[in-house]
Backbone as numpy.savetxt, mean C-alpha at the origin, in Angstrom:
# Nx Ny Nz CAx CAy CAz Cx Cy Cz
-2.36 -2.26 4.62 -1.83 -1.86 5.93 -1.26 -3.18 6.58
-0.44 -3.04 7.65 0.31 -4.03 8.21 0.53 -3.66 9.52
0.59 -4.57 10.55 1.03 -4.31 11.92 2.34 -4.27 12.29
3.30 -4.53 11.20 4.58 -4.45 11.40 5.33 -3.93 10.34
6.47 -3.30 10.43 7.33 -2.73 9.26 8.20 -3.83 8.67
8.54 -3.76 7.43 9.38 -4.43 6.85 8.84 -5.63 6.20
7.68 -5.62 6.00 6.77 -6.76 5.37 6.58 -6.66 3.76
6.78 -5.58 3.34 6.55 -5.25 1.96 5.33 -4.49 1.56
4.67 -3.64 2.62 3.56 -3.02 2.49 3.67 -2.11 1.34
4.66 -1.32 1.35 4.91 -0.13 0.48 4.93 -0.56 -1.03
5.62 -1.72 -1.18 5.87 -2.31 -2.62 4.50 -2.81 -3.08
3.68 -3.47 -2.06 2.30 -3.82 -2.40 1.34 -2.68 -2.89
1.54 -1.62 -2.12 0.69 -0.35 -2.60 1.02 -0.01 -3.74
2.43 0.28 -4.14 3.01 0.66 -5.37 2.55 -0.03 -6.46
2.76 -1.29 -6.34 2.48 -2.14 -7.46 1.09 -2.18 -7.92
0.05 -2.26 -6.83 -1.35 -2.26 -7.02 -1.57 -0.94 -7.82
-0.97 0.33 -7.44 -1.27 1.33 -8.15 -0.71 1.38 -9.66
0.42 0.74 -9.87 1.03 0.51 -11.19 0.00 -0.46 -12.01
-0.29 -1.53 -11.59 -0.98 -2.29 -12.24 -2.41 -1.75 -12.46
-3.22 -1.21 -11.60 -4.28 -0.31 -12.02 -4.21 0.63 -13.23
-3.00 1.35 -13.13 -2.76 2.32 -14.05 -2.66 1.59 -15.45
-2.01 0.45 -15.44 -1.78 -0.29 -16.94 -3.23 -0.79 -17.29
-4.02 -0.97 -16.45 -5.45 -1.38 -17.03 -6.47 -0.38 -17.33
-5.92 0.93 -17.42 -6.67 2.08 -17.97 -7.24 2.93 -16.89
-7.06 2.76 -15.75 -7.70 3.38 -14.71 -6.91 4.75 -14.28
-7.41 5.83 -13.73 -6.73 7.03 -13.18 -6.52 6.53 -11.55
-5.14 6.78 -11.32 -4.88 6.24 -10.12 -4.06 7.11 -9.44
-4.09 7.35 -7.97 -3.28 8.10 -7.19 -2.87 7.27 -5.85
-1.87 7.69 -5.35 -1.20 6.93 -4.23 -0.72 8.09 -3.08
-1.44 7.73 -1.87 -1.10 8.65 -0.89 -0.29 7.98 0.03
0.98 8.59 0.17 1.99 7.99 1.30 1.55 8.58 2.59
1.08 7.73 3.41 0.38 7.99 4.89 1.53 7.70 5.91
2.63 7.16 5.34 3.87 6.91 6.40 4.74 8.23 6.47
4.24 9.12 7.27 4.76 10.33 7.26 6.30 10.59 7.59
6.70 9.83 8.58 8.09 10.00 9.09 8.88 8.78 8.32
8.38 7.84 7.69 9.30 6.90 6.75 8.51 6.70 5.46
8.43 7.89 4.60 7.97 7.72 3.37 8.86 7.05 2.38
8.21 6.10 1.65 9.11 5.46 0.61 8.43 5.61 -0.92
7.22 5.90 -0.85 6.52 5.96 -2.29 7.10 6.66 -3.39
7.69 7.93 -3.04 8.52 8.58 -4.25 9.69 7.91 -4.71
10.35 7.24 -3.81 11.49 6.42 -4.05 11.26 5.30 -5.10
10.26 4.74 -4.88 9.89 3.52 -5.64 9.66 3.84 -7.16
8.91 5.20 -7.17 8.62 5.72 -8.46 9.62 6.97 -9.05
10.75 6.98 -8.43 11.77 7.88 -8.90 11.18 9.32 -9.03
10.43 9.76 -8.20 9.78 11.03 -8.19 10.62 12.10 -7.15
10.47 13.25 -7.37 11.01 14.16 -6.33 10.23 15.48 -6.49
10.33 16.26 -5.32 9.37 17.52 -5.25 10.03 18.59 -5.75
9.55 19.88 -5.53 8.68 20.09 -4.56 7.18 20.02 -5.23
6.22 19.78 -4.35 4.79 20.03 -5.02 4.47 21.53 -4.98
3.43 21.78 -5.85 2.97 23.15 -5.96 1.55 23.43 -5.52
1.30 24.55 -4.97 0.00 24.82 -4.41 -0.87 25.62 -5.37
-2.10 25.56 -5.17 -3.10 26.33 -5.96 -4.18 26.85 -4.75
-3.79 28.13 -4.50 -4.51 28.56 -3.27 -4.12 27.91 -1.99
-5.20 27.17 -1.32 -4.91 26.18 -0.18 -4.79 24.80 -0.54
-4.88 24.50 -1.96 -4.72 23.12 -2.46 -3.41 22.85 -2.94
-3.15 21.55 -3.06 -1.88 21.13 -3.51 -2.19 20.27 -4.84
-1.27 20.37 -5.83 -1.36 19.46 -7.05 -0.30 18.31 -6.83
-0.78 17.10 -6.95 0.19 15.96 -6.66 1.19 15.88 -7.81
2.32 15.28 -7.55 3.33 14.95 -8.44 2.91 13.83 -9.23
3.21 13.71 -10.50 2.77 12.72 -11.40 4.01 11.84 -11.82
3.84 10.42 -11.82 4.90 9.68 -12.15 5.11 9.50 -13.67
5.91 8.81 -14.13 6.27 8.61 -15.60 4.88 8.18 -16.31
4.18 7.27 -15.78 2.91 6.83 -16.46 1.69 7.58 -15.99
1.74 8.78 -15.25 0.78 9.54 -14.78 0.11 9.33 -13.45
0.64 8.25 -12.65 0.03 8.05 -11.48 0.19 9.39 -10.58
-0.69 9.76 -9.88 -0.81 10.98 -9.04 -0.20 10.47 -7.53
0.83 11.33 -6.87 1.62 10.94 -5.79 1.56 11.96 -4.83
1.21 11.73 -3.59 1.54 12.73 -2.59 2.27 12.07 -1.36
3.35 12.67 -0.97 4.16 12.18 0.25 4.65 13.36 1.00
4.90 13.07 2.23 5.63 14.09 3.01 6.94 14.37 2.39
7.66 13.35 1.82 9.12 13.56 1.17 9.04 14.82 -0.01
7.81 14.88 -0.39 7.78 15.62 -1.59 7.48 17.18 -1.05
7.59 17.28 0.12 7.31 18.72 0.82 8.52 19.27 1.42
9.77 18.41 1.22 10.97 18.78 1.95 11.91 19.48 1.01
12.87 20.23 1.39 13.96 20.92 0.56 14.89 19.74 0.40
15.26 18.84 1.20 16.06 17.73 1.09 15.33 16.57 1.31
15.42 15.58 0.50 14.70 14.30 0.80 15.29 13.70 2.05
16.56 13.67 2.30 16.80 12.90 3.49 16.75 13.69 4.77
16.13 14.80 4.89 15.85 15.51 5.99 14.79 14.53 6.82
14.87 14.42 8.17 13.99 13.73 8.86 12.70 14.54 9.36
11.57 14.03 9.40 10.33 14.55 9.80 10.10 14.06 11.30
10.33 14.92 12.43 10.22 14.70 13.69 9.06 15.20 14.28
7.87 14.66 14.20 6.63 15.35 14.56 5.85 14.37 15.63
5.23 14.97 16.38 4.06 14.21 17.15 3.06 13.73 16.49
2.23 12.73 17.10 1.20 12.15 16.50 0.02 13.26 15.74
-0.22 14.23 16.69 -1.12 14.98 16.20 -1.02 15.71 14.95
0.21 16.13 14.84 0.87 16.83 13.66 0.72 15.84 12.46
1.14 14.62 12.67 0.91 13.72 11.45 -0.46 13.31 11.10
-1.23 13.23 11.94 -2.76 12.88 11.67 -3.37 14.24 10.66
-2.80 15.32 11.31 -3.41 16.59 10.49 -3.06 16.41 9.01
-1.66 16.39 8.96 -1.14 16.32 7.58 -1.81 15.16 6.70
-2.08 14.10 7.33 -2.80 12.98 6.52 -4.28 13.54 6.11
-4.81 14.26 6.85 -6.18 14.86 6.55 -6.01 15.70 5.60
-4.92 16.59 5.45 -4.75 17.49 4.47 -4.58 16.73 3.00
-3.70 15.72 3.22 -3.26 15.06 1.88 -4.75 14.58 1.43
-5.80 14.19 2.10 -6.84 13.64 1.45 -7.84 14.83 1.08
-7.92 15.82 1.78 -8.92 16.89 1.56 -8.37 18.05 0.83
-7.04 18.33 0.74 -6.52 19.60 0.11 -5.68 19.21 -1.01
-5.54 17.97 -1.38 -4.80 17.54 -2.70 -5.72 17.39 -3.75
-5.64 18.10 -4.91 -6.52 18.18 -6.01 -6.30 16.71 -6.71
-7.12 15.66 -6.11 -6.93 14.29 -6.83 -7.87 14.14 -7.96
-7.48 13.74 -9.21 -8.42 13.34 -10.36 -8.09 11.91 -10.49
-8.80 10.96 -9.85 -8.40 9.57 -9.80 -9.67 8.71 -9.76
-9.56 7.36 -10.24 -10.71 6.47 -10.08 -10.37 5.58 -8.79
-9.02 5.44 -8.43 -8.62 4.81 -7.32 -7.51 5.54 -6.73
-7.83 5.60 -5.22 -6.87 6.38 -4.50 -6.31 5.20 -3.50
-5.11 4.94 -3.64 -4.33 3.77 -2.79 -3.57 4.71 -1.57
-3.86 4.12 -0.50 -3.28 4.61 0.76 -2.28 3.82 1.26
-1.00 4.25 1.40 0.05 3.28 1.94 0.27 3.67 3.28
-0.29 2.87 4.36 -0.07 3.34 5.66 1.19 2.91 6.27
1.43 3.72 7.37 2.57 3.26 8.32 2.22 1.99 8.78
3.28 1.14 9.39 3.02 -0.02 10.19 2.24 0.27 11.40
1.51 -0.42 11.85 0.82 -0.47 13.25 -0.51 -0.16 13.34
-0.94 -0.01 14.61 -2.39 0.14 14.79 -2.56 1.50 15.69
-1.78 2.43 15.32 -1.91 3.65 16.12 -2.48 4.73 15.39
-1.87 5.90 15.74 -2.52 7.27 15.14 -2.82 7.26 13.66
-1.88 6.83 12.74 -2.06 7.12 11.48 -3.36 6.02 10.84
-3.25 4.85 11.39 -4.42 3.90 10.89 -5.54 4.47 11.45
-5.46 4.93 12.76 -7.04 5.51 13.48 -7.32 6.63 12.64
-6.46 7.46 12.16 -6.89 8.74 11.48 -7.46 8.30 10.06
-6.92 7.49 9.33 -7.18 7.03 8.07 -8.55 6.34 8.22
-8.77 5.34 8.87 -10.04 4.68 8.87 -11.12 5.61 9.53
-11.03 6.50 10.40 -11.97 7.39 10.78 -12.42 8.58 9.85
-11.29 8.97 9.09 -11.54 10.33 8.24 -11.69 10.02 6.89
-11.31 8.72 6.46 -11.35 8.49 4.85 -12.33 7.24 4.66
-13.21 7.42 3.55 -14.12 6.37 3.37 -13.40 5.35 2.55
-13.28 4.32 3.29 -12.31 3.19 2.80 -13.38 2.09 2.22
-12.90 1.78 0.84 -13.70 0.83 0.20 -13.26 -0.56 0.46
-11.83 -0.85 0.56 -11.27 -2.21 0.87 -9.82 -1.94 1.62
-9.59 -2.96 2.45 -8.44 -3.14 2.95 -7.56 -4.06 2.53
-6.25 -4.05 2.26 -5.27 -5.02 1.95 -4.30 -5.20 3.17
-4.38 -6.26 3.63 -3.50 -6.63 4.84 -2.14 -7.28 4.28
-1.08 -6.88 4.66 0.33 -7.41 4.30 1.11 -7.96 5.38
1.41 -9.19 5.18 2.25 -9.92 6.16 3.51 -10.66 5.54
4.38 -11.21 6.44 5.25 -12.15 6.13 5.12 -13.41 6.87
5.73 -14.50 6.51 5.14 -15.92 7.12 5.54 -16.10 8.52
6.47 -15.31 9.08 6.89 -15.73 10.47 5.75 -15.60 11.40
5.64 -16.61 12.47 4.67 -16.61 13.35 4.42 -15.30 14.11
5.48 -14.55 14.65 5.22 -13.46 15.23 4.64 -12.29 14.32
5.00 -12.21 13.19 4.31 -11.14 12.26 2.92 -11.54 12.11
2.43 -12.83 12.04 0.98 -13.26 11.82 0.24 -12.95 13.11
0.87 -12.92 14.19 0.24 -12.52 15.61 -0.17 -11.08 15.34
0.75 -10.18 14.97 0.60 -8.72 14.72 -0.45 -8.43 13.71
-0.49 -9.22 12.63 -1.42 -8.83 11.48 -2.82 -9.26 12.02
-2.94 -10.22 12.89 -4.26 -10.56 13.71 -4.57 -9.13 14.52
-3.88 -8.30 14.95 -4.10 -7.14 15.62 -4.65 -6.10 14.66
-4.06 -6.04 13.57 -4.47 -5.21 12.44 -5.82 -5.55 11.79
-6.04 -6.87 11.70 -7.29 -7.35 11.13 -8.38 -6.96 12.10
-8.13 -7.10 13.43 -9.23 -6.90 14.54 -9.59 -5.56 14.52
-8.27 -4.49 14.43 -8.62 -3.20 14.32 -9.47 -2.72 12.99
-9.31 -3.34 11.93 -10.10 -3.02 10.72 -11.61 -3.38 10.94
-11.71 -4.43 11.54 -13.11 -5.06 12.01 -13.76 -4.09 12.79
-13.17 -3.59 13.99 -13.69 -2.74 14.91 -14.08 -1.46 14.42
-13.28 -0.97 13.13 -13.80 0.35 12.70 -14.47 0.12 11.46
-15.04 -1.07 11.27 -15.94 -1.41 9.99 -15.37 -1.12 8.60
-13.97 -1.22 8.57 -13.27 -1.17 7.35 -13.15 -2.54 6.73
-13.85 -2.82 5.31 -13.78 -4.01 4.86 -12.41 -4.66 4.50
-12.32 -5.85 4.98 -10.88 -6.59 4.57 -11.24 -7.27 3.50
-10.34 -7.01 2.27 -10.47 -7.56 1.06 -9.53 -8.71 0.75
-8.29 -8.36 1.07 -7.08 -9.41 0.68 -6.13 -9.54 1.77
-5.51 -10.61 1.93 -4.39 -10.93 2.79 -3.11 -11.15 1.65
-2.07 -10.37 1.67 -0.82 -10.58 0.87 0.29 -11.07 1.67
0.74 -12.20 1.46 1.90 -12.74 2.16 3.24 -12.52 1.29
4.11 -11.80 2.03 5.31 -11.42 1.12 6.35 -12.06 1.81
7.48 -12.41 0.87 8.75 -13.22 1.10 8.07 -14.64 1.52
7.27 -15.10 0.83 6.41 -16.40 1.14 7.30 -17.57 0.84
8.01 -17.60 -0.30 8.71 -18.77 -0.86 9.87 -18.29 -1.72
10.79 -19.33 -2.01 11.71 -19.16 -3.14 11.49 -20.08 -4.15
11.37 -19.83 -5.41 11.36 -20.47 -6.57 12.77 -21.10 -6.87
12.59 -22.62 -6.93 13.89 -23.29 -7.38 14.38 -22.87 -8.66
15.52 -22.38 -9.04 16.01 -21.99 -10.15 16.14 -23.38 -11.18
16.22 -24.29 -10.88 16.26 -25.47 -11.82 14.78 -26.16 -11.93
14.05 -26.47 -11.15 12.71 -26.95 -11.39 11.59 -26.16 -11.04
11.80 -25.04 -10.46 10.58 -24.07 -10.36 9.81 -24.32 -9.02
10.21 -25.43 -8.34 9.34 -25.71 -7.04 9.27 -24.67 -6.03
8.36 -24.51 -5.36 8.19 -23.60 -4.39 8.96 -24.10 -3.13
9.74 -23.30 -2.48 10.51 -23.68 -1.40 10.00 -22.65 -0.25
9.25 -23.25 0.69 8.67 -22.32 1.85 9.88 -22.18 3.02
10.69 -21.29 2.90 11.69 -20.97 4.03 11.11 -21.07 5.48
9.93 -20.41 5.65 9.43 -20.26 6.94 8.20 -21.10 7.18
8.10 -22.21 6.27 6.78 -22.94 6.54 5.82 -22.38 5.50
4.97 -23.27 5.35 3.87 -22.95 4.15 2.80 -22.05 4.79
2.10 -21.16 4.03 1.03 -20.12 4.40 -0.01 -20.89 5.33
-0.43 -20.01 6.06 -1.52 -20.50 6.88 -2.92 -19.93 6.33
-3.62 -20.59 5.55 -4.85 -19.92 5.02 -5.72 -19.75 6.19
-5.62 -20.21 7.32 -6.70 -20.07 8.33 -6.72 -18.58 8.85
-5.39 -17.80 8.62 -5.26 -16.52 9.12 -6.39 -15.63 8.34
-6.53 -15.90 7.13 -7.42 -15.21 6.13 -8.98 -15.60 6.45
-9.04 -16.98 6.71 -10.31 -17.38 6.94 -11.00 -17.05 8.24
-10.15 -16.82 9.25 -10.54 -16.40 10.61 -11.38 -15.11 10.69
-10.85 -14.19 9.70 -11.49 -12.95 9.56 -12.29 -12.74 8.28
-12.50 -13.75 7.66 -13.48 -13.54 6.34 -12.96 -12.92 5.26
-11.42 -12.90 5.18 -10.93 -12.18 4.03 -10.88 -13.16 2.84
-11.49 -12.72 1.84 -11.63 -13.69 0.67 -10.67 -13.80 -0.46
-9.54 -12.93 -0.38 -8.59 -13.16 -1.44 -7.24 -13.39 -0.57
-6.38 -14.25 -1.40 -5.05 -14.41 -0.76 -3.94 -14.34 -1.84
-3.01 -13.75 -1.66 -1.90 -13.64 -2.79 -0.47 -13.92 -1.89
0.35 -14.47 -2.48 1.75 -14.67 -2.17 2.81 -14.01 -2.88
3.72 -13.25 -2.62 4.84 -12.55 -3.10 6.25 -13.51 -2.68
6.95 -14.11 -3.71 8.18 -14.74 -3.42 9.33 -13.81 -3.24
10.46 -14.29 -2.71 11.55 -13.73 -2.81 11.96 -13.55 -4.42
12.05 -12.23 -4.66 12.26 -12.08 -6.25 13.13 -10.78 -6.37
14.37 -10.97 -6.86 15.20 -10.13 -6.87 14.91 -8.93 -7.70
14.19 -9.07 -8.56 13.75 -8.13 -9.66 12.92 -6.99 -9.07
12.21 -7.38 -7.90 11.47 -6.26 -7.18 12.33 -5.24 -6.64
13.46 -5.90 -5.87 14.33 -4.92 -5.34 15.02 -3.86 -6.40
15.50 -4.81 -7.44 16.09 -3.99 -8.61 15.41 -3.13 -9.07
14.01 -3.13 -9.36 13.31 -2.14 -9.94 12.85 -0.86 -8.97
12.51 -1.29 -7.68 12.19 -0.44 -6.80 13.36 0.47 -6.42
14.53 -0.11 -6.14 15.87 0.68 -6.05 16.11 1.72 -7.02
15.96 1.29 -8.28 15.95 2.23 -9.32 15.02 3.27 -9.57
14.05 3.28 -8.80 12.83 4.12 -8.90 12.06 3.73 -10.20
12.04 2.58 -10.71 11.43 2.13 -11.83 10.30 1.09 -11.66
9.52 1.12 -10.64 8.43 0.23 -10.36 7.54 -0.01 -11.40
7.35 1.00 -12.31 6.36 1.10 -13.38 6.84 0.17 -14.59
8.11 -0.20 -14.43 8.57 -1.08 -15.54 8.55 -2.55 -15.13
8.27 -2.75 -13.82 8.35 -4.18 -13.26 7.04 -4.91 -13.82
7.04 -6.03 -14.19 5.88 -6.82 -14.56 5.81 -8.17 -13.82
5.11 -8.25 -12.81 5.03 -9.60 -12.13 3.54 -9.93 -11.72
3.35 -11.32 -11.70 1.75 -11.53 -11.57 1.27 -11.84 -10.16
2.31 -11.49 -9.20 2.02 -11.97 -7.88 0.77 -11.46 -7.19
0.28 -10.17 -7.51 -0.77 -9.49 -6.95 -2.08 -9.57 -7.77
-2.18 -10.22 -8.64 -3.22 -10.33 -9.61 -4.71 -10.75 -8.99
-4.64 -11.55 -8.13 -5.97 -11.86 -7.28 -6.43 -10.78 -6.65
-5.57 -9.91 -5.82 -5.80 -8.70 -5.19 -6.40 -7.71 -6.13
-5.66 -7.43 -7.18 -5.95 -6.34 -8.10 -7.01 -6.49 -8.70
-7.45 -7.79 -9.18 -8.78 -8.23 -9.58 -9.98 -8.08 -8.77
-9.84 -8.41 -7.51 -10.79 -8.14 -6.33 -11.16 -6.80 -6.21
-10.15 -5.90 -6.11 -10.36 -4.48 -6.11 -11.24 -3.99 -7.10
-10.90 -4.14 -8.28 -11.80 -3.95 -9.48 -13.13 -4.33 -9.30
-13.35 -5.59 -9.00 -14.69 -6.15 -8.82 -15.45 -5.44 -7.74
-14.66 -5.17 -6.57 -15.46 -4.39 -5.57 -15.86 -2.96 -6.02
-15.23 -2.49 -6.69 -15.38 -1.13 -7.08 -16.68 -1.14 -8.01
-16.72 -2.18 -8.92 -17.77 -2.25 -9.78 -19.13 -2.70 -9.07
-18.88 -3.53 -7.98 -20.15 -3.85 -7.25 -20.75 -2.75 -6.54
-19.88 -1.66 -6.11 -20.14 -0.54 -5.36 -20.91 0.36 -6.26
-20.51 0.53 -7.61 -21.20 1.41 -8.51 -22.52 0.70 -9.02
-22.62 -0.40 -8.96 -23.96 -1.14 -9.38 -24.94 -0.74 -8.25
-24.44 -0.88 -7.09 -25.57 -0.71 -5.72 -25.89 0.72 -5.79
-24.99 1.69 -6.19 -25.08 3.09 -6.10 -26.12 3.33 -7.14
């Protein structure tokens, strides 16, 4: 989740799903950004989805990742969805309860902000861990604080903070150049977030996402977060 749009939240969600699939897990991704869906675009999938009684079968990506998104319900992908919050919340509940998921991990890509969508997800869905996504600017960090506090208020466990567009790697020497100043580790510490990852400016990310080929992208930037997700699920299984 993120408190602000344009920080790389959907890429983070899609790449986490992609890497978990590579590691042998059954994975689904639920696009909760109903009015601004982007998950199908990143995976290069199109609708329509098909129903079985009152239930829906998710679309599968090239590698078998299960995907459900509002864009997969439309006749034309560029048609807008102009809905009030109550209708959006209802559809998100249906995505969770009326889609035939067969997964070990279900990744939820939330819309930005702390409004109806985030509230619906945290109240209606059993959340095992929350990944916060931000960019380095001070204003964005202020908004991330709001998202972190919301998760804490609703007892959603904060697992990782991902800072996107964190730096540029010098093409000659490989040195990290922090365009907006170096990362603030205190942001994670203030909220007891144990894991931190940085994603640099990397033109390959845009290249593969824009081509609908995110499953062919291989980058190490989210390894800490992905490892932590797997550890957390194993710990939960051991407790159970």
